[in-house]
Each structure stands twice: as C-alpha cells, then as structure tokens.
MIDO-733652 format. One record per atom (N, C-alpha, C): x, y, z. Coordinates in steps of 0.02 Angstrom, whole numbers, padded with zeros to 5 digits, always signed. Example, Ala and Ser with C-alpha at 12.3 -4.5 7.8 and 13.67 -1.06 7.14 Angstrom:
+00660-00284+00390+00615-00225+00390+00660-00165+00390+00642-00112+00354+00684-00053+00357+00645+00002+00394
//
This chain:
+00043-00062+00002+00003-00002+00001+00043+00064+00001+00014+00119-00024+00046+00180-00022-00006+00235-00014+00020+00301-00005-00030+00356+00001-00074+00351-00057-00042+00335-00122-00083+00334-00180-00142+00292-00179-00144+00236-00136-00201+00192-00134-00253+00218-00079-00243+00270-00039-00288+00298+00001-00339+00339-00040-00403+00318-00036-00456+00355-00072-00478+00413-00033-00474+00477-00067-00498+00530-00035-00450+00556+00014-00480+00594+00071-00444+00614+00131-00378+00647+00118-00376+00688+00070-00313+00725+00047-00290+00769+00107-00335+00804+00138-00308+00853+00190-00282+00814+00249-00313+00751+00273-00293+00709+00321-00223+00681+00310-00212+00662+00246-00150+00631+00220-00092+00682+00227-00105+00745+00210-00064+00796+00212-00045+00816+00283-00086+00814+00326-00068+00821+00397-00021+00766+00424-00036+00707+00404+00006+00651+00434+00072+00653+00400+00077+00665+00328+00138+00671+00296+00185+00718+00324+00153+00782+00339+00196+00835+00374+00224+00812+00439+00186+00783+00476+00204+00761+00539+00259+00713+00537+00257+00661+00494+00313+00612+00483+00376+00645+00458+00368+00700+00410+00424+00729+00382+00463+00764+00427+00425+00802+00475+00457+00851+00524+00475+00819+00590+00459+00752+00599+00476+00720+00663+00423+00736+00716+00368+00763+00700+00325+00784+00752+00259+00746+00755+00270+00680+00739+00214+00633+00742+00197+00622+00814+00133+00630+00831+00107+00623+00897+00116+00550+00922+00115+00542+00990+00116+00481+01020+00044+00442+01017-00008+00482+01013-00067+00458+01014-00118+00496+00968-00153+00463+00922-00206+00490+00873-00274+00459+00889-00319+00502+00877-00386+00483+00868-00414+00496+00797-00421+00438+00758-00451+00445+00692-00525+00438+00703-00562+00487+00692-00632+00491+00697-00669+00510+00635-00725+00479+00624-00764+00496+00566-00814+00432+00547-00859+00441+00500-00902+00397+00480-00881+00329+00462-00923+00281+00472-00895+00212+00458-00884+00205+00377-00831+00170+00363-00816+00166+00288-00784+00228+00259-00753+00265+00293-00716+00325+00267-00642+00315+00258-00619+00256+00277-00552+00235+00270-00501+00249+00323-00528+00261+00382-00486+00278+00442-00430+00220+00454-00460+00165+00457-00414+00108+00472-00367+00092+00421-00383+00102+00354-00339+00099+00302-00282+00146+00310-00291+00208+00330-00240+00260+00341-00197+00237+00408-00232+00211+00454-00191+00188+00511-00135+00132+00500-00162+00090+00453-00116+00030+00435-00062+00060+00381-00079+00114+00347-00025+00138+00304+00027+00170+00347-00001+00201+00408+00056+00238+00450+00102+00182+00477+00069+00119+00495+00102+00070+00526+00154+00041+00481+00133+00037+00413+00181+00008+00359+00240+00060+00350+00225+00122+00347+00275+00178+00344+00324+00179+00396+00296+00170+00453+00350+00165+00514+00394+00101+00520+00377+00053+00472+00417-00003+00471+00444-00025+00400+00430+00017+00354+00445-00001+00287+00525+00008+00277+00554-00047+00246+00624-00044+00229+00646-00004+00170+00594+00015+00126+00613+00041+00062+00575+00117+00056+00555+00144+00114+00515+00204+00111+00553+00257+00066+00616+00259+00071+00650+00323+00038+00641+00311-00039+00622+00261-00061+00615+00245-00134+00548+00251-00153+00504+00274-00116+00428+00284-00136+00420+00352-00148+00392+00372-00214+00394+00442-00233+00342+00482-00185+00286+00449-00164+00234+00492-00127+00249+00489-00054+00308+00460-00030+00320+00455+00038+00287+00401+00089+00247+00362+00044+00210+00306+00081+00259+00242+00088+00230+00193+00105+00259+00129+00114+00266+00095+00046+00316+00051+00036+00325+00023-00035+00274-00029-00047+00247-00065+00008+00195-00114-00004+00226-00178-00021+00292-00185-00040+00316-00253-00064+00379-00281-00019+00412-00242+00025+00456-00262+00063+00433-00309+00121+00472-00361+00149+00448-00400+00200+00407-00372+00256+00423-00317+00280+00390-00281+00333+00322-00256+00308+00319-00229+00249+00251-00204+00227+00207-00264+00222+00230-00321+00195+00188-00387+00181+00164-00410+00252+00213-00408+00299+00191-00434+00369+00133-00384+00404+00144-00321+00387+00089-00277+00412+00026-00292+00382+00028-00305+00318-00033-00317+00279-00066-00387+00304-00022-00432+00322-00052-00500+00347-00066-00501+00416-00052-00440+00456-00063-00439+00525-00012-00488+00565+00047-00489+00540+00097-00530+00567+00158-00501+00595+00151-00426+00585+00216-00390+00604+00220-00384+00685+00276-00396+00704+00285-00394+00784+00287-00322+00810+00293-00271+00768+00286-00199+00796+00209-00177+00789+00172-00211+00767+00102-00188+00752+00050-00233+00792+00015-00193+00834-00040-00230+00872-00108-00210+00842-00151-00250+00833-00219-00230+00807-00269-00266+00855-00313-00220+00888-00368-00252+00927-00431-00229+00917-00485-00273+00917-00552-00248+00906-00594-00295+00954-00662-00281+00952-00704-00312+01007-00700-00394+00991-00687-00429+01042-00683-00505+01034-00724-00538+01089-00736-00599+01084-00765-00640+01136-00719-00652+01192-00747-00662+01256-00699-00672+01312-00670-00749+01304-00706-00787+01272-00679-00858+01263-00614-00864+01226-00605-00811+01181-00540-00802+01147-00476-00788+01191-00487-00756+01247-00438-00744+01289-00418-00795+01340-00452-00847+01336-00432-00907+01379-00367-00935+01347-00327-00967+01375-00262-00991+01350-00279-01050+01304-00336-01086+01308-00355-01142+01267-00321-01202+01296-00284-01198+01350-00255-01262+01382-00300-01302+01427-00356-01271+01448-00406-01311+01487-00436-01364+01444-00463-01412+01476-00496-01469+01441-00568-01460+01429-00603-01512+01391-00665-01511+01384-00703-01448+01350-00753-01427+01375-00799-01377+01348-00756-01314+01344-00718-01297+01390-00678-01226+01386-00634-01231+01332-00599-01283+01315-00552-01293+01263-00586-01285+01199-00645-01317+01188-00680-01318+01127-00710-01242+01114-00730-01207+01170-00752-01137+01165-00696-01091+01127-00639-01102+01155-00579-01065+01137-00564-01078+01059-00569-01143+01040-00553-01162+00971-00595-01135+00925-00670-01143+00945-00721-01111+00905-00707-01036+00895-00697-01001+00954-00687-00931+00953-00629-00912+00909-00571-00947+00918-00512-00938+00876-00531-00940+00797-00570-00984+00779-00597-01001+00710-00632-00939+00687-00678-00911+00727-00715-00852+00709-00677-00790+00708-00625-00783+00748-00574-00733+00752-00530-00733+00687-00506-00788+00673-00466-00794+00606-00504-00782+00546-00575-00800+00540-00614-00784+00483-00625-00709+00476-00626-00674+00532-00633-00599+00527-00572-00569+00500-00516-00589+00532-00453-00567+00502-00445-00580+00421-00469-00643+00404-00467-00652+00329-00509-00604+00291-00565-00588+00318-00609-00539+00287-00580-00467+00283-00543-00456+00341-00508-00395+00340-00454-00385+00285-00418-00442+00275-00366-00439+00225-00402-00426+00157-00457-00454+00148-00495-00445+00083-00517-00374+00078-00543-00342+00134-00573-00276+00130-00539-00239+00182-00496-00192+00166-00459-00148+00212-00510-00099+00244-00567-00094+00223-00624-00045+00248-00673-00081+00301-00655-00145+00305-00701-00188+00357-00680-00182+00425-00728-00164+00470-00702-00162+00540-00725-00222+00583-00688-00272+00593-00706-00331+00627-00731-00327+00694-00782-00366+00713-00802-00369+00784-00835-00435+00790-00820-00475+00841-00852-00532+00850-00923-00529+00878-00975-00565+00854-01034-00551+00872-01053-00563+00945-01021-00612+00980-01035-00620+01051-00995-00577+01093-00964-00528+01065-00914-00488+01104-00949-00442+01153-00922-00425+01208-00945-00378+01254-00908-00312+01247-00871-00306+01198-00833-00242+01176-00752-00267+01182-00712-00209+01184-00639-00225+01196-00625-00229+01268-00600-00291+01278-00596-00312+01354-00534-00291+01387-00534-00292+01454-00479-00269+01498-00413-00310+01480-00430-00377+01470-00374-00424+01459-00333-00400+01395-00371-00377+01343-00338-00348+01285-00294-00291+01295-00318-00251+01340-00276-00189+01356-00218-00208+01397-00225-00254+01443-00175-00276+01483-00119-00312+01446-00139-00340+01388-00092-00372+01345-00043-00322+01310-00083-00265+01290-00048-00210+01258+00006-00178+01316-00017-00173+01374+00026-00144+01427+00095-00186+01431+00081-00252+01428+00136-00299+01429+00182-00292+01368+00154-00290+01310+00191-00284+01246+00227-00218+01244+00202-00160+01273+00229-00093+01273+00295-00095+01315+00302-00138+01355+00368-00138+01395+00426-00163+01355+00414-00192+01305+00469-00218+01253+00486-00170+01190+00545-00167+01178+00570-00123+01126+00546-00158+01060+00541-00116+01003+00520-00145+00943+00572-00196+00920+00547-00243+00874+00591-00296+00844+00642-00263+00798+00616-00216+00763+00661-00178+00706+00634-00104+00713+00676-00056+00693+00655+00008+00689+00651+00038+00763+00610+00097+00770+00607+00124+00830+00534+00137+00860+00489+00107+00828+00419+00120+00849+00374+00056+00839+00332+00052+00891+00274-00005+00893+00212+00040+00883+00161+00013+00846+00107+00047+00830+00044+00003+00859+00010+00034+00901-00049-00002+00929-00122+00023+00897-00153-00009+00854-00211+00017+00819-00274-00016+00856-00315+00024+00879-00376+00007+00922-00432+00022+00881-00467-00030+00848-00521-00023+00807-00583-00018+00851-00632+00026+00828-00696+00037+00868-00684+00051+00938-00637+00098+00953-00621+00120+01015-00679+00139+01061-00731+00163+01034-00788+00177+01075-00819+00113+01111-00798+00056+01085-00830-00005+01123-00779-00032+01177-00733+00008+01201-00693-00010+01263-00737-00022+01315-00724-00082+01349-00766-00095+01413-00737-00041+01466-00780-00021+01507-00759+00037+01554-00696+00025+01595-00685-00040+01612-00622-00049+01651-00564-00055+01600-00570-00077+01538-00523-00076+01484-00505-00005+01469-00559+00042+01466-00544+00112+01454-00500+00146+01502-00511+00132+01564-00471+00160+01618-00395+00124+01617-00388+00067+01607-00317+00039+01592-00285+00073+01535-00325+00090+01477-00291+00116+01419-00275+00190+01441-00317+00216+01479-00295+00292+01497-00236+00286+01533-00224+00248+01581-00162+00238+01615-00102+00232+01571-00111+00181+01522-00057+00168+01471-00045+00231+01432-00095+00272+01407-00087+00332+01366-00048+00380+01411-00054+00378+01478-00026+00436+01525+00052+00415+01530+00061+00347+01533+00130+00327+01550+00163+00291+01491+00140+00310+01426+00165+00277+01371+00241+00279+01358+00274+00229+01347+00345+00235+01323+00351+00267+01258+00410+00301+01249+00417+00345+01187+00415+00301+01120+00428+00242+01130+00425+00199+01072+00360+00171+01044+00309+00192+01082+00237+00174+01063+00193+00226+01028+00163+00207+00972+00117+00258+00941+00050+00219+00944-00004+00262+00972-00066+00238+00980-00112+00263+00923-00151+00231+00886-00195+00253+00842-00275+00221+00861-00309+00265+00894-00376+00242+00913-00428+00262+00846-00467+00217+00831-00512+00227+00775-00584+00224+00795-00624+00267+00780-00690+00270+00804-00740+00310+00759-00793+00277+00747-00852+00312+00716-00894+00349+00770-00888+00333+00830-00928+00366+00889-00879+00391+00934-00837+00439+00923-00787+00467+00967-00822+00493+01033-00877+00523+01026-00915+00552+01087-00923+00498+01142-00920+00437+01125-00929+00379+01174-00868+00368+01213-00809+00394+01191-00748+00382+01228-00743+00430+01289-00705+00402+01333-00692+00445+01397-00658+00510+01376-00687+00565+01400-00659+00635+01385-00575+00631+01394-00560+00598+01446-00491+00600+01468-00446+00562+01415-00475+00511+01386-00440+00479+01329-00438+00520+01266-00494+00554+01250-00494+00602+01187-00443+00655+01207-00435+00681+01260-00391+00735+01276-00320+00720+01272-00301+00650+01274-00231+00635+01263-00217+00611+01195-00271+00620+01150-00251+00595+01082-00255+00660+01036-00220+00663+00979-00225+00716+00931-00283+00690+00884-00335+00727+00879-00391+00700+00845-00383+00726+00768-00396+00675+00724-00396+00690+00650-00465+00661+00626-00504+00713+00599-00572+00692+00576-00575+00677+00503-00603+00621+00488-00618+00600+00423-00688+00607+00398-00698+00617+00336-00757+00630+00310-00789+00578+00267-00855+00572+00244-00871+00526+00193-00836+00543+00132-00821+00484+00089-00788+00486+00029-00836+00524-00024-00811+00577-00057-00857+00606-00114-00861+00555-00167-00922+00564-00203-00922+00520-00267-00870+00536-00312-00845+00593-00320-00792+00614-00367-00728+00579-00351-00716+00575-00287-00646+00543-00263-00648+00470-00277-00705+00436-00259-00711+00365-00274-00705+00349-00349-00738+00389-00385-00740+00375-00457-00674+00386-00487-00640+00436-00465-00572+00447-00490-00530+00398-00476-00535+00371-00417-00483+00311-00390-00499+00250-00433-00561+00236-00438-00577+00177-00470-00555+00184-00555-00565+00244-00584-00553+00253-00653-00470+00244-00658-00430+00259-00609-00361+00257-00609-00332+00186-00592-00360+00156-00545-00336+00090-00514-00379+00031-00541-00435+00038-00558-00475-00022-00577-00503-00008-00644-00466+00000-00697-00485+00022-00764-00536-00042-00794-00536-00092-00768-00578-00147-00794-00655-00133-00777-00665-00091-00725-00736-00069-00701-00759-00010-00743-00810-00017-00783-00835+00035-00825-00911+00040-00814-00936+00100-00841-01012+00103-00834-01044+00053-00871-01105+00031-00846-01148+00061-00789-01119+00039-00723-01085-00011-00720-01060-00046-00653-01019+00011-00617-00979+00051-00649-00944+00100-00610-00989+00147-00573-01036+00175-00615-01082+00226-00584-01123+00191-00520-01143+00130-00534-01180+00094-00483-01144+00086-00422-01079+00065-00425-01035+00056-00364-01031+00130-00331-01015+00175-00364-01008+00241-00335-01068+00268-00304-01123+00257-00330-01188+00283-00305-01213+00236-00247-01201+00165-00249-01226+00126-00207-01189+00139-00142-01125+00145-00144-01092+00151-00084-01102+00214-00043-01124+00262-00066-01145+00325-00039-01091+00347+00015-01024+00350-00011-00970+00374+00027-00937+00320+00071-00963+00259+00075-00947+00205+00130-00896+00161+00078-00833+00161+00097-00786+00123+00061-00791+00049+00079-00819+00033+00136-00830-00045+00151-00876-00066+00101-00935-00037+00084-00989-00063+00037-00955-00063-00034-00920-00012-00051-00891-00007-00120-00845-00068-00126-00805-00080-00076-00755-00140-00090-00788-00204-00087-00843-00211-00053-00884-00272-00062-00904-00285-00124-00931-00234-00158-00950-00237-00229-00899-00251-00281-00841-00220-00263-00781-00233-00311-00753-00309-00302-00753-00329-00243-00726-00397-00236-00777-00448-00253-00848-00435-00260-00895-00481-00277-00898-00490-00359-00863-00441-00392-00863-00447-00464-00843-00516-00489-00878-00535-00540-00859-00609-00573-00809-00599-00627-00817-00634-00679-00762-00637-00734-00776-00580-00785-00762-00593-00845-00760-00538-00901-00835-00544-00934-00889-00576-00900-00952-00584-00933-00983-00518-00943-01032-00515-00986-01066-00453-01001-01096-00418-00943-01136-00463-00907-01174-00440-00846-01141-00459-00787-01113-00408-00745-01078-00424-00693-01126-00448-00629-01104-00474-00577-01149-00489-00521-01190-00434-00496-01151-00378-00490-01192-00321-00464-01251-00303-00503-01236-00297-00571-01292-00272-00619-01344-00325-00614-01317-00394-00614-01366-00447-00619-01416-00447-00556-01393-00429-00499-01436-00422-00439-01480-00364-00452-01454-00311-00477-01500-00246-00483-01557-00269-00535-01544-00309-00586-01595-00325-00630-01642-00375-00600-01620-00418-00562-01669-00464-00520-01716-00420-00480-01686-00374-00447-01727-00321-00403-01781-00290-00447-01761-00268-00514-01812-00229-00549-01866-00283-00575-01844-00343-00594-01897-00393-00618-01945-00409-00552-01915-00415-00495-01962-00426-00436-02008-00362-00431-01986-00307-00440-02027-00245-00430-02085-00248-00485-02066-00269-00549-02119-00271-00597-02173-00318-00584-02155-00379-00559-02196-00430-00535-02241-00403-00476-02211-00369-00432-02243-00345-00373-02305-00296-00397-02292-00253-00443-02335-00203-00473-02383-00217-00525-02372-00273-00555-02417-00299-00609-02483-00325-00581-02539-00307-00609-02601-00338-00584-02604-00413-00589-02621-00442-00534-02629-00517-00526-02561-00557-00518-02507-00518-00511-02447-00554-00502-02413-00545-00430-02454-00525-00384-02425-00516-00319-02395-00588-00294-02433-00635-00299-02414-00705-00279-02347-00726-00309-02336-00706-00370-02270-00718-00397-02221-00681-00366-02227-00616-00350-02180-00573-00312-02162-00603-00247-02216-00627-00215-02207-00663-00150-02157-00723-00154-02172-00758-00206-02135-00817-00215-02061-00800-00234-02052-00746-00272-01980-00723-00295-01943-00706-00232-01985-00669-00182-01957-00641-00124-01928-00700-00079-01972-00750-00076-01949-00810-00035-01889-00842-00064-01890-00846-00133-01829-00878-00166-01770-00840-00153-01771-00765-00160-01710-00721-00148-01686-00728-00079-01740-00734-00037-01719-00740+00035-01682-00799+00054-01692-00855+00019-01664-00915+00031-01597-00920-00004-01591-00893-00062-01533-00907-00108-01479-00857-00111-01499-00796-00087-01449-00739-00089-01422-00732-00023-01356-00711-00019-01326-00697+00050-01353-00631+00081-01335-00624+00141-01356-00562+00169-01335-00503+00135-01273-00499+00117-01240-00439+00080-01277-00438+00017-01288-00491-00016-01326-00485-00084-01395-00462-00080-01428-00478-00023-01500-00452-00010-01498-00375-00002-01445-00356+00035-01440-00282+00050-01427-00252-00016-01388-00275-00054-01375-00246-00131-01440-00248-00166-01478-00295-00160-01540-00304-00189-01589-00247-00172-01599-00236-00113-01639-00178-00079-01612-00110-00101-01543-00105-00092-01511-00038-00109-01519-00020-00182-01523-00079-00227-01534-00063-00297-01603-00031-00309-01650-00055-00273-01716-00029-00280-01715+00042-00252-01684+00056-00198-01674+00127-00170-01643+00168-00232-01591+00153-00258-01562+00193-00314-01613+00204-00367-01648+00154-00381-01692+00162-00446-01750+00205-00421-01778+00203-00362-01832+00245-00340-01806+00324-00343-01744+00323-00322-01714+00395-00324-01710+00422-00392-01693+00376-00441-01693+00399-00511-01762+00418-00533-01807+00385-00522-01881+00397-00541-01902+00460-00507-01883+00470-00442-01902+00536-00409-01874+00593-00450-01811+00591-00466-01771+00636-00491-01807+00661-00566-01828+00612-00602-01855+00617-00671-01927+00653-00663-01962+00635-00602-02025+00666-00596-02021+00733-00578-01970+00750-00546-01960+00818-00522-01934+00867-00587-01886+00831-00618-01864+00870-00686-01841+00817-00738-01892+00809-00780-01877+00755-00839-01816+00763-00875-01778+00818-00869-01713+00829-00903-01659+00804-00858-01671+00788-00802-01621+00764-00749-01575+00713-00786-01515+00719-00783-01464+00673-00819-01416+00634-00776-01407+00650-00716-01354+00616-00674-01386+00565-00637-01408+00514-00677-01443+00454-00639-01396+00398-00612-01420+00367-00560-01383+00309-00530-01378+00255-00583-01429+00247-00625-01429+00192-00675-01440+00221-00746-01382+00249-00770-01392+00276-00837-01411+00232-00893-01390+00168-00887-01399+00117-00935-01474+00100-00945-01519+00112-00896-01589+00095-00901-01635+00160-00894-01611+00212-00923-01647+00274-00918-01715+00270-00952-01725+00225-01002-01796+00223-01029-01842+00184-00980-01815+00135-00945-01857+00101-00889-01870+00151-00832-01824+00191-00815-01841+00252-00765-01896+00289-00789-01894+00315-00846-01941+00353-00879-02009+00323-00882-02014+00263-00907-02074+00225-00904-02106+00217-00844-02064+00198-00788-02086+00191-00726-02121+00258-00704-02086+00309-00715-02105+00375-00690-02177+00395-00719-02184+00377-00785-02248+00392-00819-02307+00347-00786-02292+00288-00777-02344+00235-00751-02366+00255-00677-02310+00273-00644-02323+00289-00562-02303+00359-00550-02345+00407-00562-02327+00475-00560-02334+00502-00486-02372+00471-00443-02380+00504-00374-02362+00454-00313-02306+00422-00314-02291+00377-00260-02268+00420-00205-02271+00389-00146-02252+00420-00083-02180+00398-00071-02125+00435-00104-02060+00412-00105-02030+00416-00039-02058+00468+00010-02031+00465+00077-02040+00406+00111-02100+00381+00114-02112+00314+00144-02082+00249+00112-02083+00258+00045-02050+00204+00009-01973+00194+00029-01940+00254+00030-01870+00254+00049-01858+00236+00123-01903+00261+00166-01901+00236+00234-01909+00155+00249-01954+00127+00214-01966+00057+00228-01908+00013+00194-01885+00042+00135-01826+00012+00107-01766+00010+00149-01746+00071+00173-01688+00084+00216-01699+00043+00287-01762+00039+00308-01770-00001+00373-01760-00075+00354-01781-00098+00296-01763-00169+00279-01693-00183+00277-01653-00134+00249-01580-00140+00248-01547-00143+00314-01571-00096+00350-01543-00098+00425-01562-00169+00458-01620-00190+00450-01639-00254+00481-01597-00309+00463-01581-00316+00397-01527-00361+00366-01467-00357+00405-01437-00296+00407-01367-00285+00435-01374-00299+00512-01432-00300+00544-01437-00321+00612-01454-00391+00624-01444-00429+00573-01449-00508+00572-01522-00527+00585-01574-00487+00562-01641-00506+00560-01654-00565+00519-01705-00606+00523-01718-00663+00476-01731-00634+00404-01695-00657+00360-01706-00625+00285-01769-00642+00262-01801-00691+00268-01861-00711+00241-01922-00664+00269-01920-00655+00341-01962-00615+00364-01954-00539+00346-01894-00519+00342-01878-00453+00312-01908-00440+00248-01888-00487+00199-01909-00474+00130-01987-00486+00123-02022-00528+00163-02091-00533+00160-02124-00471+00184-02110-00446+00243-02129-00381+00270-02121-00331+00225-02062-00322+00188-02052-00267+00142-02097-00272+00083-02108-00333+00055-02147-00342-00007-02215-00324+00009-02243-00345+00067-02316-00327+00086-02327-00252+00099-02273-00217+00125-02274-00155+00138-02266-00109+00081-02224-00132+00031-02205-00084-00024-02267-00077-00077-02302-00132-00089-02354-00127-00143-02404-00072-00129-02434-00068-00072-02488-00021-00061-02460+00057-00070-02393+00069-00068-02373+00136-00076-02367+00151-00147-02377+00100-00196-02383+00121-00265-02453+00104-00294-02483+00048-00266-02555+00042-00295-02602+00059-00240-02629+00117-00252-02675+00147-00202-02751+00133-00222-02792+00117-00168-02856+00108-00179-02896+00159-00205
//
C-alpha cells in the first residue's frame, strides 16, 4: 500500500505526511469519522510507513507495499504492530483447559481468524465478534505487557485500536493509564465512528484527526485510475450505491465475476427490478411473494442488502425524473428508458415512505434479522405505496 492507494482524505494525508517529515508525529491519535471513510486503512498505512525498509524509494512518501515488513503488516503478522477489536471472552482463555472450555476457545479462534481473513480482503471492514462484550480489559493488559518491550526492528511500535468507542469501562481506564505513561517507542491510533462515547480524558490525550465521507468524485477518480476494468454502468452503480462508504464499495468490487457482459452487481440489480415489476403488475402479487422467498433463501445477506439498495437507487432516479424530466445524473444511466417508463406509470408515489421502509429493511438485514421475514414484510408493505385504492 502507499498514500496513492488511500481514497480521498487528501487533507488528512497531508497532515500526517507533514508530521512524519518533520518528526512531530504525535504519540497518540484519534482517527474519527463515519464508518467506511478509510480511517483504518490510513492507520495501517502509518504502521507500514514506520516499518517499511524501502520508504525512501517511494515517490509519494508512503510505504513500498512489497518489502517483507510491509507484507507482514498487511498480513497482521508484524511484531511491531498490534491490532485489537471487540472479541469474545472465550478467545482470551489460553485454550489449555480441557473439555468444553477448550472447545469454546478453538471455536472462538476460528471465528476470529475468519474476521481477519475478511479484513485482509477488505481494508475498510471493521471486524467485531458477534458475541463480544466490547474491547476487554485483558486485551488492554496485553498491550501494557507488549509496550514494555522495545520494537523488533526500527524505533516504533504501533497499537491500532479499532472501534475504540466499544472499550469496556475497565479497559478504558487501563488504556488511559497506558496513554498517560506510554513509553516513547509506542504510537497509539484509536479509530472510532462514535468518538463522543470515549472517555473525555482519553480523547484529551490523543490528537484528533477527523475523516469525512468519501465524495463520489474521489471514489470514481480512484476507480478509474486503479480499476480500469470497471466501467459504466457498473462504475456508476458502485459509486452511487456505496454513498461514501468504502466498505460497501469494496464489497461490490470484490464480488465482481469474470469478464461476462453482466456483472454480479448488475445482475442483482436486474433481479430486483424484475421483482418490482411482478410486485406492481395486476394479478402477479403471488409471484412477487414467491420471488421474495426464493431470493431470501438463495442470496447472501450482503446480496440481499444490494438487492434492496438497488431498488432504493432506482426509486431515487424515478423521483429525480418526476421532479425534472431533463435530469441526467442518474444512478442507473443504462436503463434510463425504464426509469422514464416507471415515472410515467407511477406519477404520485410516496417516495418518503418508500425510501423509509427500504432503508429499514436494509438496517434489519445488517442487524441479522431473519431474511425471509424482512423480505416478506418489505414486499407486503411496499405494494400499497404504489397501488392505491
């Protein structure tokens, strides 16, 4: 990785570059901002820079991304980089006890390793174990122990704390003490989408750097430069669907198939529009319900989220055309005729309520609600908003 691979956040990168160049890099940072804004990607770039063997040969001053140290950072295997996030208490057992306790540890370790593998695939994913009570005291105590040792190589160790707002109260107090008495060879980077939930005393000991949503222009420019195989209409769909959230954008990029004409992203959008047609055609409601059940069973949770978000973007296009028939910046420019046809046939829908129930369904899926119940409820609730008595 290098600074060139950081999407957007140009001002934040300049601040960090200047601090590194002048030797005024703070001992503790708080990277705050919305989910998916790339905070952790920047934190790991800092970790790579502070350990890179070939940094002087990188034009933009970032890490080379290819030396052994850079590869170890990317694989979460570097001895100078500690990365913690909310985990289950069973994971902190040594695993040496017998019977059920040992089994719980092994299963928890498997779930933990799976999250790290997902993180390797998506640098904008923030892992957290479902059964976690937050970042636990034992995790911070482990950091205290590791802070007492000098770096394996170089002169800095980097402690990256993901979702720092989820520190357990006792863990937060232990971290505060560590921040107050931190050895000079330790750099802390706390990452949080809810910094107001952190202890004020912790916030006061960190230099805050605020991140913003990624603009559509920044994401489009990065994709056009680094992922030239992604072209419209898929390019526009990825940019518009992600709505400034790089985690969502990266999930779409990684789900792309081969070189077929219809990519998986567009295929799911087209399935969603076919479902919508069945839902609104006279006498076809039962078919829409059957399609809803089929999709709930056959699509993954992330695919169902994309399915619903595709409808949301389509409704947005229709609303724009109803307000201004000459509106050109569509989410789905390749199906402008379908957008216009829909706008002509359904000229007075309640788009506020339509958007609300669609976003509610997406949030329910993200909170692990039953997919079939979510999709059935959505289907029965959506039709009356178009077909009025």
